[in-house]
N, CA, C, O and the ligand as a Tripos MOL2 file, in Angstrom:
@<TRIPOS>MOLECULE
protein
  297   295    75     0     0
PROTEIN
NO_CHARGES

@<TRIPOS>ATOM
      1 N          25.9970   -2.5790   26.4170 N.3       1 MET1
      2 CA         24.5640   -2.5900   26.7150 C.3       1 MET1
      3 C          24.0790   -1.2080   27.1180 C.2       1 MET1
      4 O          23.0360   -0.7520   26.6490 O.2       1 MET1
      5 N          24.8400   -0.5280   27.9970 N.am      2 PHE2
      6 CA         24.3820    0.7810   28.4510 C.3       2 PHE2
      7 C          24.4710    1.8330   27.3570 C.2       2 PHE2
      8 O          23.6350    2.7330   27.2930 O.2       2 PHE2
      9 N          25.4730    1.7280   26.4990 N.am      3 SER3
     10 CA         25.5600    2.6980   25.4130 C.3       3 SER3
     11 C          24.4000    2.5180   24.4430 C.2       3 SER3
     12 O          23.9260    3.4840   23.8470 O.2       3 SER3
     13 N          23.9460    1.2760   24.2850 N.am      4 VAL4
     14 CA         22.7890    1.0090   23.4360 C.3       4 VAL4
     15 C          21.5460    1.6740   24.0370 C.2       4 VAL4
     16 O          20.7250    2.2480   23.3220 O.2       4 VAL4
     17 N          21.4290    1.5830   25.3590 N.am      5 LEU5
     18 CA         20.2980    2.2190   26.0500 C.3       5 LEU5
     19 C          20.3160    3.7350   25.8700 C.2       5 LEU5
     20 O          19.2830    4.3530   25.6140 O.2       5 LEU5
     21 N          21.5030    4.3230   26.0050 N.am      6 GLU6
     22 CA         21.6240    5.7760   25.8400 C.3       6 GLU6
     23 C          21.1940    6.1840   24.4380 C.2       6 GLU6
     24 O          20.5090    7.1890   24.2480 O.2       6 GLU6
     25 N          21.6130    5.3800   23.4560 N.am      7 LYS7
     26 CA         21.2440    5.6390   22.0590 C.3       7 LYS7
     27 C          19.7310    5.5240   21.8850 C.2       7 LYS7
     28 O          19.0920    6.3700   21.2590 O.2       7 LYS7
     29 N          19.1750    4.4510   22.4590 N.am      8 ALA8
     30 CA         17.7390    4.1850   22.3080 C.3       8 ALA8
     31 C          16.9070    5.3170   22.9120 C.2       8 ALA8
     32 O          15.8470    5.6660   22.3910 O.2       8 ALA8
     33 N          17.3990    5.8900   24.0200 N.am      9 LYS9
     34 CA         16.6570    6.9610   24.6890 C.3       9 LYS9
     35 C          16.5460    8.2110   23.8350 C.2       9 LYS9
     36 O          15.6160    8.9990   24.0020 O.2       9 LYS9
     37 N          17.4950    8.3980   22.9160 N.am     10 LYS10
     38 CA         17.5080    9.6160   22.0850 C.3      10 LYS10
     39 C          16.6540    9.4660   20.8340 C.2      10 LYS10
     40 O          16.4370   10.4420   20.1150 O.2      10 LYS10
     41 N          16.1680    8.2630   20.5650 N.am     11 MET11
     42 CA         15.4010    8.0460   19.3350 C.3      11 MET11
     43 C          13.9620    8.5090   19.5020 C.2      11 MET11
     44 O          13.3920    8.4830   20.5920 O.2      11 MET11
     45 N          13.3940    8.9380   18.3660 N.am     12 LYS12
     46 CA         11.9800    9.3530   18.3810 C.3      12 LYS12
     47 C          11.1330    8.1430   17.9990 C.2      12 LYS12
     48 O          11.3950    7.4680   17.0040 O.2      12 LYS12
     49 N          10.1280    7.8900   18.8010 N.am     13 VAL13
     50 CA          9.2860    6.7110   18.5830 C.3      13 VAL13
     51 C           7.8320    7.1360   18.4750 C.2      13 VAL13
     52 O           7.3700    7.9800   19.2420 O.2      13 VAL13
     53 N           7.1120    6.5560   17.5310 N.am     14 ARG14
     54 CA          5.6580    6.7270   17.5610 C.3      14 ARG14
     55 C           4.9900    5.4330   17.1210 C.2      14 ARG14
     56 O           5.5500    4.6520   16.3510 O.2      14 ARG14
     57 N           3.7900    5.2290   17.6240 N.am     15 ILE15
     58 CA          3.0360    4.0400   17.2470 C.3      15 ILE15
     59 C           2.3250    4.3480   15.9340 C.2      15 ILE15
     60 O           1.6360    5.3620   15.8270 O.2      15 ILE15
     61 N           2.4850    3.4850   14.9400 N.am     16 THR16
     62 CA          1.8060    3.7170   13.6640 C.3      16 THR16
     63 C           0.4760    2.9830   13.6100 C.2      16 THR16
     64 O          -0.5240    3.5570   13.1780 O.2      16 THR16
     65 N           0.4450    1.7310   14.0370 N.am     17 HIS17
     66 CA         -0.8400    1.0690   14.1930 C.3      17 HIS17
     67 C          -0.7580   -0.1320   15.1350 C.2      17 HIS17
     68 O           0.3100   -0.6700   15.4270 O.2      17 HIS17
     69 N          -1.9320   -0.5100   15.5850 N.am     18 VAL18
     70 CA         -2.0260   -1.5950   16.5640 C.3      18 VAL18
     71 C          -2.9950   -2.6270   16.0150 C.2      18 VAL18
     72 O          -4.1070   -2.2850   15.6100 O.2      18 VAL18
     73 N          -2.5830   -3.8770   15.9990 N.am     19 THR19
     74 CA         -3.5000   -4.9460   15.6260 C.3      19 THR19
     75 C          -3.7750   -5.7810   16.8730 C.2      19 THR19
     76 O          -3.2730   -5.4820   17.9570 O.2      19 THR19
     77 N          -4.5670   -6.8150   16.7070 N.am     20 GLU20
     78 CA         -4.8940   -7.6460   17.8560 C.3      20 GLU20
     79 C          -3.6530   -8.3090   18.4400 C.2      20 GLU20
     80 O          -3.5640   -8.5330   19.6470 O.2      20 GLU20
     81 N          -2.6860   -8.6240   17.5580 N.am     21 LYS21
     82 CA         -1.5110   -9.3750   18.0170 C.3      21 LYS21
     83 C          -0.2260   -8.5650   18.1020 C.2      21 LYS21
     84 O           0.6930   -8.9450   18.8280 O.2      21 LYS21
     85 N          -0.1450   -7.4550   17.3740 N.am     22 ARG22
     86 CA          1.1250   -6.7230   17.3310 C.3      22 ARG22
     87 C           0.9200   -5.2180   17.4260 C.2      22 ARG22
     88 O          -0.1400   -4.6860   17.1000 O.2      22 ARG22
     89 N           1.9750   -4.5540   17.8860 N.am     23 ILE23
     90 CA          2.0080   -3.0970   17.8780 C.3      23 ILE23
     91 C           3.1410   -2.6820   16.9280 C.2      23 ILE23
     92 O           4.2550   -3.1980   17.0220 O.2      23 ILE23
     93 N           2.8520   -1.7620   16.0300 N.am     24 TYR24
     94 CA          3.8460   -1.3060   15.0590 C.3      24 TYR24
     95 C           4.3140    0.0950   15.4060 C.2      24 TYR24
     96 O           3.5190    0.9670   15.7560 O.2      24 TYR24
     97 N           5.6190    0.2920   15.3010 N.am     25 PHE25
     98 CA          6.2330    1.5690   15.6420 C.3      25 PHE25
     99 C           7.0520    2.0910   14.4690 C.2      25 PHE25
    100 O           7.5400    1.3350   13.6290 O.2      25 PHE25
    101 N           7.1830    3.4150   14.4460 N.am     26 GLU26
    102 CA          8.1390    4.0430   13.5550 C.3      26 GLU26
    103 C           9.2080    4.6320   14.4690 C.2      26 GLU26
    104 O           8.9100    5.4570   15.3320 O.2      26 GLU26
    105 N          10.4540    4.2050   14.2750 N.am     27 VAL27
    106 CA         11.5420    4.6550   15.1370 C.3      27 VAL27
    107 C          12.5500    5.4350   14.2900 C.2      27 VAL27
    108 O          13.0790    4.9220   13.3030 O.2      27 VAL27
    109 N          12.8060    6.6840   14.6920 N.am     28 VAL28
    110 CA         13.7970    7.4980   13.9890 C.3      28 VAL28
    111 C          15.0950    7.4280   14.7770 C.2      28 VAL28
    112 O          15.1590    7.8700   15.9240 O.2      28 VAL28
    113 N          16.1360    6.8680   14.1530 N.am     29 SER29
    114 CA         17.4130    6.6840   14.8430 C.3      29 SER29
    115 C          18.1190    8.0210   15.0040 C.2      29 SER29
    116 O          17.6970    9.0330   14.4440 O.2      29 SER29
    117 N          19.2070    8.0120   15.7820 N.am     30 THR30
    118 CA         19.9570    9.2440   16.0310 C.3      30 THR30
    119 C          20.5740    9.7820   14.7430 C.2      30 THR30
    120 O          20.8670   10.9740   14.6490 O.2      30 THR30
    121 N          20.7740    8.9080   13.7440 N.am     31 SER31
    122 CA         21.3180    9.3870   12.4670 C.3      31 SER31
    123 C          20.2210    9.7900   11.4810 C.2      31 SER31
    124 O          20.5090   10.1620   10.3430 O.2      31 SER31
    125 N          18.9570    9.7130   11.9220 N.am     32 GLY32
    126 CA         17.8590   10.1930   11.0900 C.3      32 GLY32
    127 C          17.2020    9.1440   10.2130 C.2      32 GLY32
    128 O          16.2810    9.4610    9.4600 O.2      32 GLY32
    129 N          17.6580    7.8980   10.2940 N.am     33 ASN33
    130 CA         17.0170    6.8360    9.5190 C.3      33 ASN33
    131 C          15.7380    6.3790   10.2100 C.2      33 ASN33
    132 O          15.6320    6.3830   11.4360 O.2      33 ASN33
    133 N          14.7780    5.9880    9.3920 N.am     34 VAL34
    134 CA         13.5000    5.5400    9.9390 C.3      34 VAL34
    135 C          13.3990    4.0230    9.8260 C.2      34 VAL34
    136 O          13.6320    3.4550    8.7590 O.2      34 VAL34
    137 N          13.0550    3.3790   10.9230 N.am     35 TYR35
    138 CA         12.9070    1.9300   10.9490 C.3      35 TYR35
    139 C          11.5130    1.5540   11.4200 C.2      35 TYR35
    140 O          10.9070    2.2370   12.2450 O.2      35 TYR35
    141 N          11.0260    0.4570   10.8770 N.am     36 ILE36
    142 CA          9.7210   -0.0530   11.2870 C.3      36 ILE36
    143 C           9.9600   -1.2090   12.2570 C.2      36 ILE36
    144 O          10.5750   -2.2180   11.9140 O.2      36 ILE36
    145 N           9.4610   -1.0310   13.4560 N.am     37 VAL37
    146 CA          9.6210   -2.0280   14.5170 C.3      37 VAL37
    147 C           8.2360   -2.5700   14.8600 C.2      37 VAL37
    148 O           7.2600   -1.8200   14.8940 O.2      37 VAL37
    149 N           8.1540   -3.8670   15.1130 N.am     38 SER38
    150 CA          6.8890   -4.3820   15.6380 C.3      38 SER38
    151 C           7.1630   -5.2720   16.8360 C.2      38 SER38
    152 O           8.1560   -5.9990   16.8870 O.2      38 SER38
    153 N           6.2550   -5.1940   17.7980 N.am     39 ILE39
    154 CA          6.3590   -6.0210   18.9960 C.3      39 ILE39
    155 C           5.0560   -6.7890   19.1330 C.2      39 ILE39
    156 O           3.9740   -6.2010   19.1520 O.2      39 ILE39
    157 N           5.1700   -8.1020   19.2280 N.am     40 GLY40
    158 CA          3.9860   -8.9330   19.3640 C.3      40 GLY40
    159 C           3.5880   -9.0650   20.8170 C.2      40 GLY40
    160 O           4.4210   -8.9610   21.7170 O.2      40 GLY40
    161 N           2.3090   -9.2940   21.0350 N.am     41 LYS41
    162 CA          1.8450   -9.4590   22.4130 C.3      41 LYS41
    163 C           2.3620  -10.7550   23.0200 C.2      41 LYS41
    164 O           2.3420  -10.9230   24.2400 O.2      41 LYS41
    165 N           2.8290  -11.6830   22.1660 N.am     42 ASP42
    166 CA          3.4340  -12.9220   22.6430 C.3      42 ASP42
    167 C           4.9170  -12.7380   22.9620 C.2      42 ASP42
    168 O           5.5940  -13.7010   23.3220 O.2      42 ASP42
    169 N           5.4380  -11.4960   22.8320 N.am     43 GLY43
    170 CA          6.8320  -11.2320   23.1460 C.3      43 GLY43
    171 C           7.7600  -11.2800   21.9540 C.2      43 GLY43
    172 O           8.9630  -11.0550   22.0920 O.2      43 GLY43
    173 N           7.2130  -11.5720   20.7750 N.am     44 GLU44
    174 CA          8.0390  -11.5680   19.5720 C.3      44 GLU44
    175 C           8.2920  -10.1400   19.1200 C.2      44 GLU44
    176 O           7.4450   -9.2670   19.3100 O.2      44 GLU44
    177 N           9.4500   -9.8960   18.5240 N.am     45 PHE45
    178 CA          9.7430   -8.5520   18.0530 C.3      45 PHE45
    179 C          10.4410   -8.6140   16.7020 C.2      45 PHE45
    180 O          11.0230   -9.6350   16.3370 O.2      45 PHE45
    181 N          10.3760   -7.5190   15.9720 N.am     46 ALA46
    182 CA         11.0190   -7.4500   14.6610 C.3      46 ALA46
    183 C          11.3780   -6.0130   14.3280 C.2      46 ALA46
    184 O          10.7380   -5.0700   14.7930 O.2      46 ALA46
    185 N          12.4200   -5.8640   13.5100 N.am     47 CYS47
    186 CA         12.8430   -4.5470   13.0380 C.3      47 CYS47
    187 C          13.3610   -4.7360   11.6200 C.2      47 CYS47
    188 O          13.8550   -5.8120   11.2820 O.2      47 CYS47
    189 N          13.2540   -3.7100   10.7890 N.am     48 ASP48
    190 CA         13.7270   -3.8710    9.4150 C.3      48 ASP48
    191 C          15.1530   -3.3510    9.2000 C.2      48 ASP48
    192 O          15.5620   -3.1390    8.0590 O.2      48 ASP48
    193 N          15.9130   -3.1430   10.2800 N.am     49 CYS49
    194 CA         17.2930   -2.6660   10.1120 C.3      49 CYS49
    195 C          18.2330   -3.8220    9.7710 C.2      49 CYS49
    196 O          17.8650   -4.9940    9.8500 O.2      49 CYS49
    197 N          19.4550   -3.4540    9.3900 N.am     50 LYS50
    198 CA         20.4420   -4.4400    8.9600 C.3      50 LYS50
    199 C          20.8850   -5.3180   10.1350 C.2      50 LYS50
    200 O          21.0520   -6.5290    9.9960 O.2      50 LYS50
    201 N          21.0700   -4.6800   11.2900 N.am     51 HIS51
    202 CA         21.5000   -5.4080   12.4790 C.3      51 HIS51
    203 C          20.5250   -6.5390   12.7950 C.2      51 HIS51
    204 O          20.9260   -7.6570   13.1180 O.2      51 HIS51
    205 N          19.2310   -6.2180   12.6930 N.am     52 PHE52
    206 CA         18.2300   -7.2220   13.0300 C.3      52 PHE52
    207 C          18.2330   -8.3620   12.0190 C.2      52 PHE52
    208 O          18.0320   -9.5160   12.3960 O.2      52 PHE52
    209 N          18.4580   -8.0590   10.7360 N.am     53 SER53
    210 CA         18.4750   -9.1320    9.7390 C.3      53 SER53
    211 C          19.6900  -10.0380    9.9180 C.2      53 SER53
    212 O          19.6550  -11.2110    9.5460 O.2      53 SER53
    213 N          20.7750   -9.4860   10.4940 N.am     54 LEU54
    214 CA         21.9690  -10.2990   10.7560 C.3      54 LEU54
    215 C          21.8460  -11.0970   12.0490 C.2      54 LEU54
    216 O          22.2660  -12.2520   12.1210 O.2      54 LEU54
    217 N          21.2680  -10.4700   13.0630 N.am     55 TYR55
    218 CA         21.1570  -11.1240   14.3820 C.3      55 TYR55
    219 C          19.7100  -11.0760   14.8640 C.2      55 TYR55
    220 O          19.3890  -10.3180   15.7790 O.2      55 TYR55
    221 N          18.8270  -11.8850   14.2540 N.am     56 PRO56
    222 CA         17.3930  -11.7680   14.5650 C.3      56 PRO56
    223 C          17.0090  -12.1010   16.0040 C.2      56 PRO56
    224 O          15.9180  -11.7370   16.4440 O.2      56 PRO56
    225 N          17.8850  -12.7890   16.7520 N.am     57 ASP57
    226 CA         17.5210  -13.0910   18.1300 C.3      57 ASP57
    227 C          18.1030  -12.0920   19.1280 C.2      57 ASP57
    228 O          17.9460  -12.2560   20.3380 O.2      57 ASP57
    229 N          18.7830  -11.0470   18.6170 N.am     58 LYS58
    230 CA         19.3110  -10.0170   19.5100 C.3      58 LYS58
    231 C          18.5000   -8.7500   19.3470 C.2      58 LYS58
    232 O          18.1150   -8.3880   18.2350 O.2      58 LYS58
    233 N          18.2440   -8.0820   20.4460 N.am     59 LEU59
    234 CA         17.5080   -6.8190   20.3850 C.3      59 LEU59
    235 C          18.3980   -5.7500   19.7590 C.2      59 LEU59
    236 O          19.5260   -5.5430   20.2050 O.2      59 LEU59
    237 N          17.9040   -5.0800   18.7450 N.am     60 CYS60
    238 CA         18.6410   -3.9290   18.2260 C.3      60 CYS60
    239 C          18.1900   -2.6900   18.9930 C.2      60 CYS60
    240 O          17.1980   -2.7350   19.7200 O.2      60 CYS60
    241 N          18.9120   -1.5930   18.8340 N.am     61 SER61
    242 CA         18.5940   -0.3790   19.6010 C.3      61 SER61
    243 C          17.2000    0.1600   19.2600 C.2      61 SER61
    244 O          16.5740    0.8200   20.0890 O.2      61 SER61
    245 N          16.7110   -0.1170   18.0450 N.am     62 HIS62
    246 CA         15.3820    0.3840   17.6430 C.3      62 HIS62
    247 C          14.2750   -0.3420   18.4010 C.2      62 HIS62
    248 O          13.2890    0.2680   18.8180 O.2      62 HIS62
    249 N          14.4500   -1.6550   18.5740 N.am     63 VAL63
    250 CA         13.4750   -2.4290   19.3480 C.3      63 VAL63
    251 C          13.5110   -1.9600   20.8070 C.2      63 VAL63
    252 O          12.4690   -1.8250   21.4480 O.2      63 VAL63
    253 N          14.7120   -1.7140   21.3190 N.am     64 ILE64
    254 CA         14.8480   -1.2270   22.7000 C.3      64 ILE64
    255 C          14.1510    0.1330   22.8520 C.2      64 ILE64
    256 O          13.4810    0.3840   23.8540 O.2      64 ILE64
    257 N          14.3150    0.9970   21.8580 N.am     65 ALA65
    258 CA         13.6580    2.3020   21.8930 C.3      65 ALA65
    259 C          12.1330    2.1340   21.9490 C.2      65 ALA65
    260 O          11.4520    2.8580   22.6750 O.2      65 ALA65
    261 N          11.6110    1.1840   21.1870 N.am     66 ALA66
    262 CA         10.1630    0.9290   21.1780 C.3      66 ALA66
    263 C           9.7020    0.3810   22.5300 C.2      66 ALA66
    264 O           8.6300    0.7430   23.0150 O.2      66 ALA66
    265 N          10.5100   -0.4890   23.1360 N.am     67 ILE67
    266 CA         10.1580   -1.0550   24.4440 C.3      67 ILE67
    267 C          10.1790    0.0470   25.5090 C.2      67 ILE67
    268 O           9.2970    0.1060   26.3660 O.2      67 ILE67
    269 N          11.1860    0.9120   25.4490 N.am     68 LEU68
    270 CA         11.2680    2.0360   26.4020 C.3      68 LEU68
    271 C          10.0380    2.9300   26.2750 C.2      68 LEU68
    272 O           9.4550    3.3620   27.2700 O.2      68 LEU68
    273 N           9.6590    3.1960   25.0200 N.am     69 PHE69
    274 CA          8.4940    4.0270   24.7450 C.3      69 PHE69
    275 C           7.2400    3.4070   25.3480 C.2      69 PHE69
    276 O           6.4450    4.0870   25.9970 O.2      69 PHE69
    277 N           7.0760    2.1080   25.1220 N.am     70 LEU70
    278 CA          5.9120    1.3850   25.6500 C.3      70 LEU70
    279 C           5.9040    1.3920   27.1710 C.2      70 LEU70
    280 O           4.8530    1.5680   27.7870 O.2      70 LEU70
    281 N           7.0710    1.2010   27.7800 N.am     71 SER71
    282 CA          7.1390    1.1080   29.2430 C.3      71 SER71
    283 C           6.7530    2.4270   29.8860 C.2      71 SER71
    284 O           6.2820    2.4450   31.0230 O.2      71 SER71
    285 N           6.9460    3.5340   29.1760 N.am     72 LYS72
    286 CA          6.5300    4.8450   29.7070 C.3      72 LYS72
    287 C           5.0240    5.0390   29.6070 C.2      72 LYS72
    288 O           4.4280    5.7800   30.3890 O.2      72 LYS72
    289 N           4.4100    4.3560   28.6230 N.am     73 LYS73
    290 CA          2.9640    4.5050   28.3810 C.3      73 LYS73
    291 C           2.1500    3.6650   29.3550 C.2      73 LYS73
    292 O           1.0100    4.0010   29.6740 O.2      73 LYS73
    293 N           2.7380    2.5760   29.8220 N.am     74 ILE74
    294 CA          1.9660    1.6350   30.6430 C.3      74 ILE74
    295 C           1.9800    2.0940   32.1160 C.2      74 ILE74
    296 O           1.3880    1.4380   32.9720 O.2      74 ILE74
    297 ZN         16.6450   -2.2240   14.3570 Zn       75 ZN75
@<TRIPOS>BOND
     1     1     2 1
     2     2     3 1
     3     3     4 2
     4     3     5 am
     5     5     6 1
     6     6     7 1
     7     7     8 2
     8     7     9 am
     9     9    10 1
    10    10    11 1
    11    11    12 2
    12    11    13 am
    13    13    14 1
    14    14    15 1
    15    15    16 2
    16    15    17 am
    17    17    18 1
    18    18    19 1
    19    19    20 2
    20    19    21 am
    21    21    22 1
    22    22    23 1
    23    23    24 2
    24    23    25 am
    25    25    26 1
    26    26    27 1
    27    27    28 2
    28    27    29 am
    29    29    30 1
    30    30    31 1
    31    31    32 2
    32    31    33 am
    33    33    34 1
    34    34    35 1
    35    35    36 2
    36    35    37 am
    37    37    38 1
    38    38    39 1
    39    39    40 2
    40    39    41 am
    41    41    42 1
    42    42    43 1
    43    43    44 2
    44    43    45 am
    45    45    46 1
    46    46    47 1
    47    47    48 2
    48    47    49 am
    49    49    50 1
    50    50    51 1
    51    51    52 2
    52    51    53 am
    53    53    54 1
    54    54    55 1
    55    55    56 2
    56    55    57 am
    57    57    58 1
    58    58    59 1
    59    59    60 2
    60    59    61 am
    61    61    62 1
    62    62    63 1
    63    63    64 2
    64    63    65 am
    65    65    66 1
    66    66    67 1
    67    67    68 2
    68    67    69 am
    69    69    70 1
    70    70    71 1
    71    71    72 2
    72    71    73 am
    73    73    74 1
    74    74    75 1
    75    75    76 2
    76    75    77 am
    77    77    78 1
    78    78    79 1
    79    79    80 2
    80    79    81 am
    81    81    82 1
    82    82    83 1
    83    83    84 2
    84    83    85 am
    85    85    86 1
    86    86    87 1
    87    87    88 2
    88    87    89 am
    89    89    90 1
    90    90    91 1
    91    91    92 2
    92    91    93 am
    93    93    94 1
    94    94    95 1
    95    95    96 2
    96    95    97 am
    97    97    98 1
    98    98    99 1
    99    99   100 2
   100    99   101 am
   101   101   102 1
   102   102   103 1
   103   103   104 2
   104   103   105 am
   105   105   106 1
   106   106   107 1
   107   107   108 2
   108   107   109 am
   109   109   110 1
   110   110   111 1
   111   111   112 2
   112   111   113 am
   113   113   114 1
   114   114   115 1
   115   115   116 2
   116   115   117 am
   117   117   118 1
   118   118   119 1
   119   119   120 2
   120   119   121 am
   121   121   122 1
   122   122   123 1
   123   123   124 2
   124   123   125 am
   125   125   126 1
   126   126   127 1
   127   127   128 2
   128   127   129 am
   129   129   130 1
   130   130   131 1
   131   131   132 2
   132   131   133 am
   133   133   134 1
   134   134   135 1
   135   135   136 2
   136   135   137 am
   137   137   138 1
   138   138   139 1
   139   139   140 2
   140   139   141 am
   141   141   142 1
   142   142   143 1
   143   143   144 2
   144   143   145 am
   145   145   146 1
   146   146   147 1
   147   147   148 2
   148   147   149 am
   149   149   150 1
   150   150   151 1
   151   151   152 2
   152   151   153 am
   153   153   154 1
   154   154   155 1
   155   155   156 2
   156   155   157 am
   157   157   158 1
   158   158   159 1
   159   159   160 2
   160   159   161 am
   161   161   162 1
   162   162   163 1
   163   163   164 2
   164   163   165 am
   165   165   166 1
   166   166   167 1
   167   167   168 2
   168   167   169 am
   169   169   170 1
   170   170   171 1
   171   171   172 2
   172   171   173 am
   173   173   174 1
   174   174   175 1
   175   175   176 2
   176   175   177 am
   177   177   178 1
   178   178   179 1
   179   179   180 2
   180   179   181 am
   181   181   182 1
   182   182   183 1
   183   183   184 2
   184   183   185 am
   185   185   186 1
   186   186   187 1
   187   187   188 2
   188   187   189 am
   189   189   190 1
   190   190   191 1
   191   191   192 2
   192   191   193 am
   193   193   194 1
   194   194   195 1
   195   195   196 2
   196   195   197 am
   197   197   198 1
   198   198   199 1
   199   199   200 2
   200   199   201 am
   201   201   202 1
   202   202   203 1
   203   203   204 2
   204   203   205 am
   205   205   206 1
   206   206   207 1
   207   207   208 2
   208   207   209 am
   209   209   210 1
   210   210   211 1
   211   211   212 2
   212   211   213 am
   213   213   214 1
   214   214   215 1
   215   215   216 2
   216   215   217 am
   217   217   218 1
   218   218   219 1
   219   219   220 2
   220   219   221 am
   221   221   222 1
   222   222   223 1
   223   223   224 2
   224   223   225 am
   225   225   226 1
   226   226   227 1
   227   227   228 2
   228   227   229 am
   229   229   230 1
   230   230   231 1
   231   231   232 2
   232   231   233 am
   233   233   234 1
   234   234   235 1
   235   235   236 2
   236   235   237 am
   237   237   238 1
   238   238   239 1
   239   239   240 2
   240   239   241 am
   241   241   242 1
   242   242   243 1
   243   243   244 2
   244   243   245 am
   245   245   246 1
   246   246   247 1
   247   247   248 2
   248   247   249 am
   249   249   250 1
   250   250   251 1
   251   251   252 2
   252   251   253 am
   253   253   254 1
   254   254   255 1
   255   255   256 2
   256   255   257 am
   257   257   258 1
   258   258   259 1
   259   259   260 2
   260   259   261 am
   261   261   262 1
   262   262   263 1
   263   263   264 2
   264   263   265 am
   265   265   266 1
   266   266   267 1
   267   267   268 2
   268   267   269 am
   269   269   270 1
   270   270   271 1
   271   271   272 2
   272   271   273 am
   273   273   274 1
   274   274   275 1
   275   275   276 2
   276   275   277 am
   277   277   278 1
   278   278   279 1
   279   279   280 2
   280   279   281 am
   281   281   282 1
   282   282   283 1
   283   283   284 2
   284   283   285 am
   285   285   286 1
   286   286   287 1
   287   287   288 2
   288   287   289 am
   289   289   290 1
   290   290   291 1
   291   291   292 2
   292   291   293 am
   293   293   294 1
   294   294   295 1
   295   295   296 2
@<TRIPOS>SUBSTRUCTURE
     1 MET1         2 RESIDUE 1 A MET
     2 PHE2         6 RESIDUE 1 A PHE
     3 SER3        10 RESIDUE 1 A SER
     4 VAL4        14 RESIDUE 1 A VAL
     5 LEU5        18 RESIDUE 1 A LEU
     6 GLU6        22 RESIDUE 1 A GLU
     7 LYS7        26 RESIDUE 1 A LYS
     8 ALA8        30 RESIDUE 1 A ALA
     9 LYS9        34 RESIDUE 1 A LYS
    10 LYS10       38 RESIDUE 1 A LYS
    11 MET11       42 RESIDUE 1 A MET
    12 LYS12       46 RESIDUE 1 A LYS
    13 VAL13       50 RESIDUE 1 A VAL
    14 ARG14       54 RESIDUE 1 A ARG
    15 ILE15       58 RESIDUE 1 A ILE
    16 THR16       62 RESIDUE 1 A THR
    17 HIS17       66 RESIDUE 1 A HIS
    18 VAL18       70 RESIDUE 1 A VAL
    19 THR19       74 RESIDUE 1 A THR
    20 GLU20       78 RESIDUE 1 A GLU
    21 LYS21       82 RESIDUE 1 A LYS
    22 ARG22       86 RESIDUE 1 A ARG
    23 ILE23       90 RESIDUE 1 A ILE
    24 TYR24       94 RESIDUE 1 A TYR
    25 PHE25       98 RESIDUE 1 A PHE
    26 GLU26      102 RESIDUE 1 A GLU
    27 VAL27      106 RESIDUE 1 A VAL
    28 VAL28      110 RESIDUE 1 A VAL
    29 SER29      114 RESIDUE 1 A SER
    30 THR30      118 RESIDUE 1 A THR
    31 SER31      122 RESIDUE 1 A SER
    32 GLY32      126 RESIDUE 1 A GLY
    33 ASN33      130 RESIDUE 1 A ASN
    34 VAL34      134 RESIDUE 1 A VAL
    35 TYR35      138 RESIDUE 1 A TYR
    36 ILE36      142 RESIDUE 1 A ILE
    37 VAL37      146 RESIDUE 1 A VAL
    38 SER38      150 RESIDUE 1 A SER
    39 ILE39      154 RESIDUE 1 A ILE
    40 GLY40      158 RESIDUE 1 A GLY
    41 LYS41      162 RESIDUE 1 A LYS
    42 ASP42      166 RESIDUE 1 A ASP
    43 GLY43      170 RESIDUE 1 A GLY
    44 GLU44      174 RESIDUE 1 A GLU
    45 PHE45      178 RESIDUE 1 A PHE
    46 ALA46      182 RESIDUE 1 A ALA
    47 CYS47      186 RESIDUE 1 A CYS
    48 ASP48      190 RESIDUE 1 A ASP
    49 CYS49      194 RESIDUE 1 A CYS
    50 LYS50      198 RESIDUE 1 A LYS
    51 HIS51      202 RESIDUE 1 A HIS
    52 PHE52      206 RESIDUE 1 A PHE
    53 SER53      210 RESIDUE 1 A SER
    54 LEU54      214 RESIDUE 1 A LEU
    55 TYR55      218 RESIDUE 1 A TYR
    56 PRO56      222 RESIDUE 1 A PRO
    57 ASP57      226 RESIDUE 1 A ASP
    58 LYS58      230 RESIDUE 1 A LYS
    59 LEU59      234 RESIDUE 1 A LEU
    60 CYS60      238 RESIDUE 1 A CYS
    61 SER61      242 RESIDUE 1 A SER
    62 HIS62      246 RESIDUE 1 A HIS
    63 VAL63      250 RESIDUE 1 A VAL
    64 ILE64      254 RESIDUE 1 A ILE
    65 ALA65      258 RESIDUE 1 A ALA
    66 ALA66      262 RESIDUE 1 A ALA
    67 ILE67      266 RESIDUE 1 A ILE
    68 LEU68      270 RESIDUE 1 A LEU
    69 PHE69      274 RESIDUE 1 A PHE
    70 LEU70      278 RESIDUE 1 A LEU
    71 SER71      282 RESIDUE 1 A SER
    72 LYS72      286 RESIDUE 1 A LYS
    73 LYS73      290 RESIDUE 1 A LYS
    74 ILE74      294 RESIDUE 1 A ILE
    75 ZN75       297 GROUP 0 **** ****
């Protein structure tokens, strides 16, 4: 868990757009891959990485990076 956090902290995150129900992020992983993450205001989240498609109910490091980014903004 902590190594995932360390990884997430190193990722570059930016908000691409915001809708009434969701916030969309572009997350650049430590290996340089770009992932599209979205977080719903109802607490739902999604990522287009392989890990997320295999384990959709587990937070991947990209979603964690987006949450960390948001928590700094609020
Ligand atoms: Zn992911």
